[in-house]
PDBQT receptor file of N, H, CA, C and O in Angstrom, charges set to zero:
ATOM      1  N   MET A   1      94.091  97.064  75.627  1.00  0.00    +0.000 N 
ATOM      2  CA  MET A   1      94.641  96.322  76.816  1.00  0.00    +0.000 C 
ATOM      3  C   MET A   1      95.614  96.904  77.582  1.00  0.00    +0.000 C 
ATOM      4  O   MET A   1      96.469  97.625  77.069  1.00  0.00    +0.000 OA
ATOM      5  N   ALA A   2      95.572  96.639  78.914  1.00  0.00    +0.000 N 
ATOM      6  H   ALA A   2      94.877  96.053  79.331  1.00  0.00    +0.000 HD
ATOM      7  CA  ALA A   2      96.422  97.120  79.837  1.00  0.00    +0.000 C 
ATOM      8  C   ALA A   2      97.902  96.256  79.664  1.00  0.00    +0.000 C 
ATOM      9  O   ALA A   2      97.892  95.091  79.266  1.00  0.00    +0.000 OA
ATOM     10  N   ALA A   3      99.029  96.895  79.973  1.00  0.00    +0.000 N 
ATOM     11  H   ALA A   3      99.037  97.841  80.296  1.00  0.00    +0.000 HD
ATOM     12  CA  ALA A   3     100.095  96.142  79.939  1.00  0.00    +0.000 C 
ATOM     13  C   ALA A   3     100.413  95.449  81.265  1.00  0.00    +0.000 C 
ATOM     14  O   ALA A   3     100.106  96.008  82.318  1.00  0.00    +0.000 OA
ATOM     15  N   THR A   4     100.959  94.365  81.260  1.00  0.00    +0.000 N 
ATOM     16  H   THR A   4     101.209  93.911  80.404  1.00  0.00    +0.000 HD
ATOM     17  CA  THR A   4     101.188  93.478  82.461  1.00  0.00    +0.000 C 
ATOM     18  C   THR A   4     102.058  94.243  83.355  1.00  0.00    +0.000 C 
ATOM     19  O   THR A   4     101.898  93.948  84.539  1.00  0.00    +0.000 OA
ATOM     20  N   ASP A   5     102.816  95.022  83.150  1.00  0.00    +0.000 N 
ATOM     21  H   ASP A   5     102.946  95.262  82.188  1.00  0.00    +0.000 HD
ATOM     22  CA  ASP A   5     103.856  95.898  84.071  1.00  0.00    +0.000 C 
ATOM     23  C   ASP A   5     102.975  96.888  84.961  1.00  0.00    +0.000 C 
ATOM     24  O   ASP A   5     103.440  97.338  86.008  1.00  0.00    +0.000 OA
ATOM     25  N   LYS A   6     101.726  97.207  84.533  1.00  0.00    +0.000 N 
ATOM     26  H   LYS A   6     101.348  96.841  83.683  1.00  0.00    +0.000 HD
ATOM     27  CA  LYS A   6     100.833  98.152  85.107  1.00  0.00    +0.000 C 
ATOM     28  C   LYS A   6      99.968  97.338  86.128  1.00  0.00    +0.000 C 
ATOM     29  O   LYS A   6      99.192  98.004  86.813  1.00  0.00    +0.000 OA
ATOM     30  N   ILE A   7      99.997  96.200  86.287  1.00  0.00    +0.000 N 
ATOM     31  H   ILE A   7     100.628  95.659  85.730  1.00  0.00    +0.000 HD
ATOM     32  CA  ILE A   7      99.126  95.372  87.157  1.00  0.00    +0.000 C 
ATOM     33  C   ILE A   7      99.775  95.313  88.352  1.00  0.00    +0.000 C 
ATOM     34  O   ILE A   7     100.959  94.986  88.436  1.00  0.00    +0.000 OA
ATOM     35  N   GLN A   8      98.889  95.691  89.562  1.00  0.00    +0.000 N 
ATOM     36  H   GLN A   8      97.928  95.957  89.494  1.00  0.00    +0.000 HD
ATOM     37  CA  GLN A   8      99.571  95.871  90.732  1.00  0.00    +0.000 C 
ATOM     38  C   GLN A   8      99.217  94.388  91.437  1.00  0.00    +0.000 C 
ATOM     39  O   GLN A   8      98.060  93.969  91.400  1.00  0.00    +0.000 OA
ATOM     40  N   ILE A   9     100.073  93.778  91.950  1.00  0.00    +0.000 N 
ATOM     41  H   ILE A   9     101.013  94.118  91.980  1.00  0.00    +0.000 HD
ATOM     42  CA  ILE A   9      99.871  92.440  92.659  1.00  0.00    +0.000 C 
ATOM     43  C   ILE A   9      99.972  92.511  94.211  1.00  0.00    +0.000 C 
ATOM     44  O   ILE A   9     101.111  92.807  94.574  1.00  0.00    +0.000 OA
ATOM     45  N   ASP A  10      99.108  92.324  95.195  1.00  0.00    +0.000 N 
ATOM     46  H   ASP A  10      98.183  92.084  94.901  1.00  0.00    +0.000 HD
ATOM     47  CA  ASP A  10      99.248  92.239  96.427  1.00  0.00    +0.000 C 
ATOM     48  C   ASP A  10      98.906  91.037  97.235  1.00  0.00    +0.000 C 
ATOM     49  O   ASP A  10      97.851  90.464  96.964  1.00  0.00    +0.000 OA
ATOM     50  N   LEU A  11      99.660  90.579  98.191  1.00  0.00    +0.000 N 
ATOM     51  H   LEU A  11     100.517  91.044  98.411  1.00  0.00    +0.000 HD
ATOM     52  CA  LEU A  11      99.546  89.283  99.000  1.00  0.00    +0.000 C 
ATOM     53  C   LEU A  11      99.351  89.931 100.393  1.00  0.00    +0.000 C 
ATOM     54  O   LEU A  11     100.148  90.551 101.097  1.00  0.00    +0.000 OA
ATOM     55  N   VAL A  12      97.985  89.584 100.588  1.00  0.00    +0.000 N 
ATOM     56  H   VAL A  12      97.337  89.081 100.016  1.00  0.00    +0.000 HD
ATOM     57  CA  VAL A  12      97.129  90.025 101.822  1.00  0.00    +0.000 C 
ATOM     58  C   VAL A  12      97.035  88.759 102.895  1.00  0.00    +0.000 C 
ATOM     59  O   VAL A  12      96.390  87.740 102.647  1.00  0.00    +0.000 OA
ATOM     60  N   LYS A  13      97.691  88.952 103.987  1.00  0.00    +0.000 N 
ATOM     61  H   LYS A  13      98.215  89.780 104.188  1.00  0.00    +0.000 HD
ATOM     62  CA  LYS A  13      97.392  88.059 105.089  1.00  0.00    +0.000 C 
ATOM     63  C   LYS A  13      96.201  88.327 105.903  1.00  0.00    +0.000 C 
ATOM     64  O   LYS A  13      96.232  89.327 106.621  1.00  0.00    +0.000 OA
ATOM     65  N   LEU A  14      95.296  87.684 105.898  1.00  0.00    +0.000 N 
ATOM     66  H   LEU A  14      95.271  86.872 105.315  1.00  0.00    +0.000 HD
ATOM     67  CA  LEU A  14      94.123  87.866 106.673  1.00  0.00    +0.000 C 
ATOM     68  C   LEU A  14      94.270  87.387 108.265  1.00  0.00    +0.000 C 
ATOM     69  O   LEU A  14      95.140  86.600 108.638  1.00  0.00    +0.000 OA
ATOM     70  N   VAL A  15      93.394  87.920 109.034  1.00  0.00    +0.000 N 
ATOM     71  H   VAL A  15      92.687  88.559 108.731  1.00  0.00    +0.000 HD
ATOM     72  CA  VAL A  15      93.396  87.743 110.437  1.00  0.00    +0.000 C 
ATOM     73  C   VAL A  15      93.574  86.196 110.871  1.00  0.00    +0.000 C 
ATOM     74  O   VAL A  15      94.333  85.839 111.772  1.00  0.00    +0.000 OA
ATOM     75  N   GLY A  16      92.817  85.384 110.148  1.00  0.00    +0.000 N 
ATOM     76  H   GLY A  16      92.201  85.674 109.416  1.00  0.00    +0.000 HD
ATOM     77  CA  GLY A  16      92.649  84.047 110.405  1.00  0.00    +0.000 C 
ATOM     78  C   GLY A  16      93.939  83.287 109.972  1.00  0.00    +0.000 C 
ATOM     79  O   GLY A  16      94.083  82.112 110.310  1.00  0.00    +0.000 OA
ATOM     80  N   GLY A  17      94.814  83.891 109.281  1.00  0.00    +0.000 N 
ATOM     81  H   GLY A  17      94.697  84.846 109.006  1.00  0.00    +0.000 HD
ATOM     82  CA  GLY A  17      96.114  83.275 108.601  1.00  0.00    +0.000 C 
ATOM     83  C   GLY A  17      95.822  82.903 107.393  1.00  0.00    +0.000 C 
ATOM     84  O   GLY A  17      96.806  82.488 106.781  1.00  0.00    +0.000 OA
ATOM     85  N   ASP A  18      94.718  82.889 106.738  1.00  0.00    +0.000 N 
ATOM     86  H   ASP A  18      93.919  83.226 107.235  1.00  0.00    +0.000 HD
ATOM     87  CA  ASP A  18      94.686  82.718 105.191  1.00  0.00    +0.000 C 
ATOM     88  C   ASP A  18      95.322  83.828 104.636  1.00  0.00    +0.000 C 
ATOM     89  O   ASP A  18      95.491  84.877 105.257  1.00  0.00    +0.000 OA
ATOM     90  N   ARG A  19      95.741  83.600 103.289  1.00  0.00    +0.000 N 
ATOM     91  H   ARG A  19      95.604  82.748 102.785  1.00  0.00    +0.000 HD
ATOM     92  CA  ARG A  19      96.265  84.542 102.376  1.00  0.00    +0.000 C 
ATOM     93  C   ARG A  19      95.241  84.935 101.166  1.00  0.00    +0.000 C 
ATOM     94  O   ARG A  19      94.400  84.216 100.625  1.00  0.00    +0.000 OA
ATOM     95  N   LEU A  20      95.539  86.158 100.936  1.00  0.00    +0.000 N 
ATOM     96  H   LEU A  20      96.222  86.742 101.375  1.00  0.00    +0.000 HD
ATOM     97  CA  LEU A  20      94.531  86.643  99.713  1.00  0.00    +0.000 C 
ATOM     98  C   LEU A  20      95.549  87.246  98.525  1.00  0.00    +0.000 C 
ATOM     99  O   LEU A  20      96.504  87.989  98.748  1.00  0.00    +0.000 OA
ATOM    100  N   LEU A  21      95.139  86.774  97.259  1.00  0.00    +0.000 N 
ATOM    101  H   LEU A  21      94.363  86.170  97.077  1.00  0.00    +0.000 HD
ATOM    102  CA  LEU A  21      96.017  87.319  96.187  1.00  0.00    +0.000 C 
ATOM    103  C   LEU A  21      95.118  88.337  95.513  1.00  0.00    +0.000 C 
ATOM    104  O   LEU A  21      94.012  88.001  95.089  1.00  0.00    +0.000 OA
ATOM    105  N   ARG A  22      95.570  89.566  95.408  1.00  0.00    +0.000 N 
ATOM    106  H   ARG A  22      96.468  89.840  95.753  1.00  0.00    +0.000 HD
ATOM    107  CA  ARG A  22      94.776  90.662  94.682  1.00  0.00    +0.000 C 
ATOM    108  C   ARG A  22      95.582  91.158  93.636  1.00  0.00    +0.000 C 
ATOM    109  O   ARG A  22      96.766  91.474  93.757  1.00  0.00    +0.000 OA
ATOM    110  N   LEU A  23      94.893  91.218  92.580  1.00  0.00    +0.000 N 
ATOM    111  H   LEU A  23      93.932  90.961  92.481  1.00  0.00    +0.000 HD
ATOM    112  CA  LEU A  23      95.425  91.728  91.237  1.00  0.00    +0.000 C 
ATOM    113  C   LEU A  23      94.664  93.219  90.908  1.00  0.00    +0.000 C 
ATOM    114  O   LEU A  23      93.433  93.185  90.894  1.00  0.00    +0.000 OA
ATOM    115  N   THR A  24      95.195  94.261  90.695  1.00  0.00    +0.000 N 
ATOM    116  H   THR A  24      96.195  94.289  90.706  1.00  0.00    +0.000 HD
ATOM    117  CA  THR A  24      94.508  95.535  90.324  1.00  0.00    +0.000 C 
ATOM    118  C   THR A  24      95.287  96.177  89.130  1.00  0.00    +0.000 C 
ATOM    119  O   THR A  24      96.514  96.208  89.037  1.00  0.00    +0.000 OA
ATOM    120  N   GLU A  25      94.412  96.673  88.250  1.00  0.00    +0.000 N 
ATOM    121  H   GLU A  25      93.415  96.648  88.325  1.00  0.00    +0.000 HD
ATOM    122  CA  GLU A  25      94.834  97.275  87.172  1.00  0.00    +0.000 C 
ATOM    123  C   GLU A  25      94.346  98.904  87.388  1.00  0.00    +0.000 C 
ATOM    124  O   GLU A  25      93.156  99.194  87.265  1.00  0.00    +0.000 OA
ATOM    125  N   PRO A  26      95.278  99.844  87.692  1.00  0.00    +0.000 N 
ATOM    126  CA  PRO A  26      94.784 101.241  88.097  1.00  0.00    +0.000 C 
ATOM    127  C   PRO A  26      94.151 101.930  87.206  1.00  0.00    +0.000 C 
ATOM    128  O   PRO A  26      93.292 102.722  87.593  1.00  0.00    +0.000 OA
ATOM    129  N   GLU A  27      94.417 101.791  85.870  1.00  0.00    +0.000 N 
ATOM    130  H   GLU A  27      95.115 101.147  85.556  1.00  0.00    +0.000 HD
ATOM    131  CA  GLU A  27      93.798 102.592  84.816  1.00  0.00    +0.000 C 
ATOM    132  C   GLU A  27      92.139 102.321  84.684  1.00  0.00    +0.000 C 
ATOM    133  O   GLU A  27      91.260 103.183  84.670  1.00  0.00    +0.000 OA
ATOM    134  N   SER A  28      91.976 100.814  84.590  1.00  0.00    +0.000 N 
ATOM    135  H   SER A  28      92.690 100.114  84.601  1.00  0.00    +0.000 HD
ATOM    136  CA  SER A  28      90.562 100.420  84.415  1.00  0.00    +0.000 C 
ATOM    137  C   SER A  28      89.803 100.462  85.674  1.00  0.00    +0.000 C 
ATOM    138  O   SER A  28      88.586 100.642  85.717  1.00  0.00    +0.000 OA
ATOM    139  N   GLY A  29      90.741 100.249  86.939  1.00  0.00    +0.000 N 
ATOM    140  H   GLY A  29      91.730 100.102  86.904  1.00  0.00    +0.000 HD
ATOM    141  CA  GLY A  29      89.993 100.023  88.194  1.00  0.00    +0.000 C 
ATOM    142  C   GLY A  29      89.554  98.465  88.345  1.00  0.00    +0.000 C 
ATOM    143  O   GLY A  29      88.928  98.069  89.328  1.00  0.00    +0.000 OA
ATOM    144  N   LEU A  30      89.910  97.705  87.373  1.00  0.00    +0.000 N 
ATOM    145  H   LEU A  30      90.419  98.027  86.575  1.00  0.00    +0.000 HD
ATOM    146  CA  LEU A  30      89.537  96.247  87.768  1.00  0.00    +0.000 C 
ATOM    147  C   LEU A  30      90.462  95.557  88.722  1.00  0.00    +0.000 C 
ATOM    148  O   LEU A  30      91.691  95.611  88.729  1.00  0.00    +0.000 OA
ATOM    149  N   THR A  31      89.657  94.890  89.537  1.00  0.00    +0.000 N 
ATOM    150  H   THR A  31      88.658  94.846  89.532  1.00  0.00    +0.000 HD
ATOM    151  CA  THR A  31      90.519  94.127  90.562  1.00  0.00    +0.000 C 
ATOM    152  C   THR A  31      89.913  92.761  90.594  1.00  0.00    +0.000 C 
ATOM    153  O   THR A  31      88.732  92.545  90.322  1.00  0.00    +0.000 OA
ATOM    154  N   LEU A  32      90.829  91.804  90.960  1.00  0.00    +0.000 N 
ATOM    155  H   LEU A  32      91.788  91.980  91.181  1.00  0.00    +0.000 HD
ATOM    156  CA  LEU A  32      90.545  90.298  91.026  1.00  0.00    +0.000 C 
ATOM    157  C   LEU A  32      91.125  89.807  92.272  1.00  0.00    +0.000 C 
ATOM    158  O   LEU A  32      92.320  90.021  92.473  1.00  0.00    +0.000 OA
ATOM    159  N   GLU A  33      90.439  89.185  93.123  1.00  0.00    +0.000 N 
ATOM    160  H   GLU A  33      89.468  89.011  92.960  1.00  0.00    +0.000 HD
ATOM    161  CA  GLU A  33      90.932  88.602  94.285  1.00  0.00    +0.000 C 
ATOM    162  C   GLU A  33      90.587  87.069  94.481  1.00  0.00    +0.000 C 
ATOM    163  O   GLU A  33      89.502  86.593  94.146  1.00  0.00    +0.000 OA
ATOM    164  N   GLN A  34      91.750  86.246  95.131  1.00  0.00    +0.000 N 
ATOM    165  H   GLN A  34      92.632  86.633  95.403  1.00  0.00    +0.000 HD
ATOM    166  CA  GLN A  34      91.440  84.942  95.339  1.00  0.00    +0.000 C 
ATOM    167  C   GLN A  34      91.970  84.501  96.354  1.00  0.00    +0.000 C 
ATOM    168  O   GLN A  34      93.169  84.752  96.477  1.00  0.00    +0.000 OA
ATOM    169  N   LYS A  35      91.288  83.693  97.446  1.00  0.00    +0.000 N 
ATOM    170  H   LYS A  35      90.313  83.490  97.346  1.00  0.00    +0.000 HD
ATOM    171  CA  LYS A  35      91.983  83.077  98.540  1.00  0.00    +0.000 C 
ATOM    172  C   LYS A  35      92.902  82.133  98.028  1.00  0.00    +0.000 C 
ATOM    173  O   LYS A  35      92.517  81.344  97.165  1.00  0.00    +0.000 OA
ATOM    174  N   LEU A  36      94.213  82.103  98.496  1.00  0.00    +0.000 N 
ATOM    175  H   LEU A  36      94.526  82.743  99.197  1.00  0.00    +0.000 HD
ATOM    176  CA  LEU A  36      95.126  81.166  98.131  1.00  0.00    +0.000 C 
ATOM    177  C   LEU A  36      94.920  79.780  99.030  1.00  0.00    +0.000 C 
ATOM    178  O   LEU A  36      94.585  79.733 100.214  1.00  0.00    +0.000 OA
ATOM    179  N   ASP A  37      95.210  78.676  98.152  1.00  0.00    +0.000 N 
ATOM    180  H   ASP A  37      95.482  78.714  97.191  1.00  0.00    +0.000 HD
ATOM    181  CA  ASP A  37      95.167  77.393  98.936  1.00  0.00    +0.000 C 
ATOM    182  C   ASP A  37      96.468  77.014  99.247  1.00  0.00    +0.000 C 
ATOM    183  O   ASP A  37      97.330  76.862  98.382  1.00  0.00    +0.000 OA
ATOM    184  N   PRO A  38      96.696  76.820 100.698  1.00  0.00    +0.000 N 
ATOM    185  CA  PRO A  38      98.072  76.515 101.256  1.00  0.00    +0.000 C 
ATOM    186  C   PRO A  38      98.670  75.298 100.710  1.00  0.00    +0.000 C 
ATOM    187  O   PRO A  38      99.880  75.131 100.866  1.00  0.00    +0.000 OA
ATOM    188  N   ARG A  39      97.975  74.432 100.092  1.00  0.00    +0.000 N 
ATOM    189  H   ARG A  39      96.992  74.567  99.965  1.00  0.00    +0.000 HD
ATOM    190  CA  ARG A  39      98.503  73.264  99.626  1.00  0.00    +0.000 C 
ATOM    191  C   ARG A  39      99.323  73.257  98.178  1.00  0.00    +0.000 C 
ATOM    192  O   ARG A  39     100.096  72.357  97.850  1.00  0.00    +0.000 OA
ATOM    193  N   LEU A  40      98.993  74.505  97.318  1.00  0.00    +0.000 N 
ATOM    194  H   LEU A  40      98.365  75.237  97.584  1.00  0.00    +0.000 HD
ATOM    195  CA  LEU A  40      99.511  74.678  96.158  1.00  0.00    +0.000 C 
ATOM    196  C   LEU A  40     100.608  75.794  96.145  1.00  0.00    +0.000 C 
ATOM    197  O   LEU A  40     100.522  76.764  96.898  1.00  0.00    +0.000 OA
ATOM    198  N   PRO A  41     101.622  75.630  95.282  1.00  0.00    +0.000 N 
ATOM    199  CA  PRO A  41     102.597  76.860  95.136  1.00  0.00    +0.000 C 
ATOM    200  C   PRO A  41     101.906  77.963  94.703  1.00  0.00    +0.000 C 
ATOM    201  O   PRO A  41     100.988  77.997  93.883  1.00  0.00    +0.000 OA
ATOM    202  N   VAL A  42     102.500  79.019  95.418  1.00  0.00    +0.000 N 
ATOM    203  H   VAL A  42     103.245  78.992  96.085  1.00  0.00    +0.000 HD
ATOM    204  CA  VAL A  42     101.915  80.411  95.215  1.00  0.00    +0.000 C 
ATOM    205  C   VAL A  42     102.151  80.971  93.942  1.00  0.00    +0.000 C 
ATOM    206  O   VAL A  42     101.424  81.849  93.477  1.00  0.00    +0.000 OA
ATOM    207  N   VAL A  43     103.192  80.479  93.321  1.00  0.00    +0.000 N 
ATOM    208  H   VAL A  43     103.782  79.766  93.699  1.00  0.00    +0.000 HD
ATOM    209  CA  VAL A  43     103.680  81.005  91.924  1.00  0.00    +0.000 C 
ATOM    210  C   VAL A  43     102.787  80.487  90.946  1.00  0.00    +0.000 C 
ATOM    211  O   VAL A  43     102.422  81.164  89.984  1.00  0.00    +0.000 OA
ATOM    212  N   ARG A  44     102.386  79.216  91.167  1.00  0.00    +0.000 N 
ATOM    213  H   ARG A  44     102.682  78.666  91.948  1.00  0.00    +0.000 HD
ATOM    214  CA  ARG A  44     101.319  78.646  90.166  1.00  0.00    +0.000 C 
ATOM    215  C   ARG A  44      99.929  79.400  90.299  1.00  0.00    +0.000 C 
ATOM    216  O   ARG A  44      99.302  79.735  89.294  1.00  0.00    +0.000 OA
ATOM    217  N   GLN A  45      99.513  79.634  91.485  1.00  0.00    +0.000 N 
ATOM    218  H   GLN A  45     100.023  79.362  92.301  1.00  0.00    +0.000 HD
ATOM    219  CA  GLN A  45      98.229  80.212  91.743  1.00  0.00    +0.000 C 
ATOM    220  C   GLN A  45      98.325  81.550  91.011  1.00  0.00    +0.000 C 
ATOM    221  O   GLN A  45      97.440  81.890  90.226  1.00  0.00    +0.000 OA
ATOM    222  N   LYS A  46      99.451  82.351  91.277  1.00  0.00    +0.000 N 
ATOM    223  H   LYS A  46     100.170  82.074  91.915  1.00  0.00    +0.000 HD
ATOM    224  CA  LYS A  46      99.507  83.733  90.917  1.00  0.00    +0.000 C 
ATOM    225  C   LYS A  46      99.618  83.691  89.444  1.00  0.00    +0.000 C 
ATOM    226  O   LYS A  46      99.112  84.665  88.885  1.00  0.00    +0.000 OA
ATOM    227  N   GLN A  47     100.126  82.852  88.724  1.00  0.00    +0.000 N 
ATOM    228  H   GLN A  47     100.537  82.062  89.178  1.00  0.00    +0.000 HD
ATOM    229  CA  GLN A  47     100.309  82.720  87.265  1.00  0.00    +0.000 C 
ATOM    230  C   GLN A  47      98.757  82.477  86.810  1.00  0.00    +0.000 C 
ATOM    231  O   GLN A  47      98.254  83.256  86.001  1.00  0.00    +0.000 OA
ATOM    232  N   ARG A  48      98.157  81.601  87.238  1.00  0.00    +0.000 N 
ATOM    233  H   ARG A  48      98.566  80.968  87.896  1.00  0.00    +0.000 HD
ATOM    234  CA  ARG A  48      96.845  81.118  86.840  1.00  0.00    +0.000 C 
ATOM    235  C   ARG A  48      95.835  82.485  87.007  1.00  0.00    +0.000 C 
ATOM    236  O   ARG A  48      95.196  82.916  86.047  1.00  0.00    +0.000 OA
ATOM    237  N   LEU A  49      95.789  83.018  88.173  1.00  0.00    +0.000 N 
ATOM    238  H   LEU A  49      96.308  82.668  88.953  1.00  0.00    +0.000 HD
ATOM    239  CA  LEU A  49      95.178  84.239  88.326  1.00  0.00    +0.000 C 
ATOM    240  C   LEU A  49      95.555  85.465  87.432  1.00  0.00    +0.000 C 
ATOM    241  O   LEU A  49      94.709  86.276  87.056  1.00  0.00    +0.000 OA
ATOM    242  N   LEU A  50      96.770  85.538  87.143  1.00  0.00    +0.000 N 
ATOM    243  H   LEU A  50      97.457  84.879  87.449  1.00  0.00    +0.000 HD
ATOM    244  CA  LEU A  50      97.299  86.605  86.148  1.00  0.00    +0.000 C 
ATOM    245  C   LEU A  50      96.597  86.462  84.866  1.00  0.00    +0.000 C 
ATOM    246  O   LEU A  50      95.954  87.380  84.357  1.00  0.00    +0.000 OA
ATOM    247  N   ASP A  51      96.747  85.156  84.293  1.00  0.00    +0.000 N 
ATOM    248  H   ASP A  51      97.269  84.410  84.707  1.00  0.00    +0.000 HD
ATOM    249  CA  ASP A  51      96.133  84.721  83.013  1.00  0.00    +0.000 C 
ATOM    250  C   ASP A  51      94.805  85.074  83.152  1.00  0.00    +0.000 C 
ATOM    251  O   ASP A  51      94.495  85.936  82.329  1.00  0.00    +0.000 OA
ATOM    252  N   VAL A  52      93.883  84.729  83.895  1.00  0.00    +0.000 N 
ATOM    253  H   VAL A  52      94.134  84.029  84.564  1.00  0.00    +0.000 HD
ATOM    254  CA  VAL A  52      92.361  84.886  84.070  1.00  0.00    +0.000 C 
ATOM    255  C   VAL A  52      92.383  86.583  84.005  1.00  0.00    +0.000 C 
ATOM    256  O   VAL A  52      91.754  87.099  83.081  1.00  0.00    +0.000 OA
ATOM    257  N   PHE A  53      93.032  87.383  84.884  1.00  0.00    +0.000 N 
ATOM    258  H   PHE A  53      93.543  86.964  85.635  1.00  0.00    +0.000 HD
ATOM    259  CA  PHE A  53      92.992  88.611  84.936  1.00  0.00    +0.000 C 
ATOM    260  C   PHE A  53      93.220  89.353  83.576  1.00  0.00    +0.000 C 
ATOM    261  O   PHE A  53      92.393  90.153  83.138  1.00  0.00    +0.000 OA
ATOM    262  N   GLN A  54      94.359  89.053  82.948  1.00  0.00    +0.000 N 
ATOM    263  H   GLN A  54      95.031  88.404  83.304  1.00  0.00    +0.000 HD
ATOM    264  CA  GLN A  54      94.615  89.431  81.451  1.00  0.00    +0.000 C 
ATOM    265  C   GLN A  54      93.516  89.273  80.605  1.00  0.00    +0.000 C 
ATOM    266  O   GLN A  54      93.210  90.072  79.721  1.00  0.00    +0.000 OA
ATOM    267  N   ALA A  55      92.818  88.059  80.925  1.00  0.00    +0.000 N 
ATOM    268  H   ALA A  55      93.067  87.409  81.643  1.00  0.00    +0.000 HD
ATOM    269  CA  ALA A  55      91.884  87.751  79.771  1.00  0.00    +0.000 C 
ATOM    270  C   ALA A  55      90.618  88.781  79.985  1.00  0.00    +0.000 C 
ATOM    271  O   ALA A  55      90.002  89.295  79.051  1.00  0.00    +0.000 OA
ATOM    272  N   ALA A  56      90.376  88.964  81.204  1.00  0.00    +0.000 N 
ATOM    273  H   ALA A  56      90.877  88.547  81.962  1.00  0.00    +0.000 HD
ATOM    274  CA  ALA A  56      89.375  89.820  81.516  1.00  0.00    +0.000 C 
ATOM    275  C   ALA A  56      89.767  91.182  81.087  1.00  0.00    +0.000 C 
ATOM    276  O   ALA A  56      88.912  91.833  80.487  1.00  0.00    +0.000 OA
ATOM    277  N   LEU A  57      90.839  91.673  81.285  1.00  0.00    +0.000 N 
ATOM    278  H   LEU A  57      91.534  91.143  81.773  1.00  0.00    +0.000 HD
ATOM    279  CA  LEU A  57      91.241  93.228  80.764  1.00  0.00    +0.000 C 
ATOM    280  C   LEU A  57      91.130  93.014  79.216  1.00  0.00    +0.000 C 
ATOM    281  O   LEU A  57      90.678  93.985  78.609  1.00  0.00    +0.000 OA
ATOM    282  N   ALA A  58      91.423  92.042  78.556  1.00  0.00    +0.000 N 
ATOM    283  H   ALA A  58      91.790  91.253  79.048  1.00  0.00    +0.000 HD
ATOM    284  CA  ALA A  58      91.465  92.024  77.032  1.00  0.00    +0.000 C 
ATOM    285  C   ALA A  58      89.977  91.988  76.615  1.00  0.00    +0.000 C 
ATOM    286  O   ALA A  58      89.640  92.686  75.659  1.00  0.00    +0.000 OA
ATOM    287  N   LYS A  59      89.060  91.230  77.256  1.00  0.00    +0.000 N 
ATOM    288  H   LYS A  59      89.333  90.663  78.033  1.00  0.00    +0.000 HD
ATOM    289  CA  LYS A  59      87.514  91.253  77.001  1.00  0.00    +0.000 C 
ATOM    290  C   LYS A  59      87.016  92.579  77.313  1.00  0.00    +0.000 C 
ATOM    291  O   LYS A  59      86.173  92.979  76.509  1.00  0.00    +0.000 OA
ATOM    292  N   ALA A  60      87.334  93.444  78.348  1.00  0.00    +0.000 N 
ATOM    293  H   ALA A  60      88.019  93.119  79.000  1.00  0.00    +0.000 HD
ATOM    294  CA  ALA A  60      86.737  94.565  78.699  1.00  0.00    +0.000 C 
ATOM    295  C   ALA A  60      87.248  95.733  77.704  1.00  0.00    +0.000 C 
ATOM    296  O   ALA A  60      86.695  96.831  77.757  1.00  0.00    +0.000 OA
ATOM    297  N   ALA A  61      88.348  95.485  76.761  1.00  0.00    +0.000 N 
ATOM    298  H   ALA A  61      88.798  94.593  76.718  1.00  0.00    +0.000 HD
ATOM    299  CA  ALA A  61      89.032  96.494  75.849  1.00  0.00    +0.000 C 
ATOM    300  C   ALA A  61      88.335  96.317  74.697  1.00  0.00    +0.000 C 
ATOM    301  O   ALA A  61      88.308  97.253  73.897  1.00  0.00    +0.000 OA
ATOM    302  N   LEU A  62      87.679  95.150  74.412  1.00  0.00    +0.000 N 
ATOM    303  H   LEU A  62      87.702  94.389  75.061  1.00  0.00    +0.000 HD
ATOM    304  CA  LEU A  62      86.991  94.848  73.054  1.00  0.00    +0.000 C 
ATOM    305  C   LEU A  62      85.878  95.896  72.763  1.00  0.00    +0.000 C 
ATOM    306  O   LEU A  62      85.154  96.159  73.723  1.00  0.00    +0.000 OA
ATOM    307  N   PRO A  63      85.654  96.467  71.713  1.00  0.00    +0.000 N 
ATOM    308  CA  PRO A  63      84.715  97.479  71.372  1.00  0.00    +0.000 C 
ATOM    309  C   PRO A  63      83.311  96.667  71.298  1.00  0.00    +0.000 C 
ATOM    310  O   PRO A  63      83.121  95.631  70.661  1.00  0.00    +0.000 OA
ATOM    311  N   THR A  64      82.327  97.405  72.128  1.00  0.00    +0.000 N 
ATOM    312  H   THR A  64      82.482  98.247  72.645  1.00  0.00    +0.000 HD
ATOM    313  CA  THR A  64      80.929  96.929  72.029  1.00  0.00    +0.000 C 
ATOM    314  C   THR A  64      80.114  97.383  70.995  1.00  0.00    +0.000 C 
ATOM    315  O   THR A  64      80.061  98.570  70.669  1.00  0.00    +0.000 OA
ATOM    316  N   GLY A  65      79.331  96.291  70.344  1.00  0.00    +0.000 N 
ATOM    317  H   GLY A  65      79.374  95.327  70.609  1.00  0.00    +0.000 HD
ATOM    318  CA  GLY A  65      78.419  96.993  69.208  1.00  0.00    +0.000 C 
ATOM    319  C   GLY A  65      79.057  96.935  68.069  1.00  0.00    +0.000 C 
ATOM    320  O   GLY A  65      78.550  97.411  67.053  1.00  0.00    +0.000 OA
TER     321      GLY A  65
């Protein structure tokens, strides 16, 4: 499983004014993006997405078979 400190977090502002949160783990190449809800705190959305991302990385690291 990848360490949290290796996860790259980008906040991208789109042309229409919407914002996109992108998490990338460079070693595995796994990327997860989510459009942010302007009504909710960014910190809460970031933590939720980070939890999902870490779970996906952990699942990808499980041996198959």
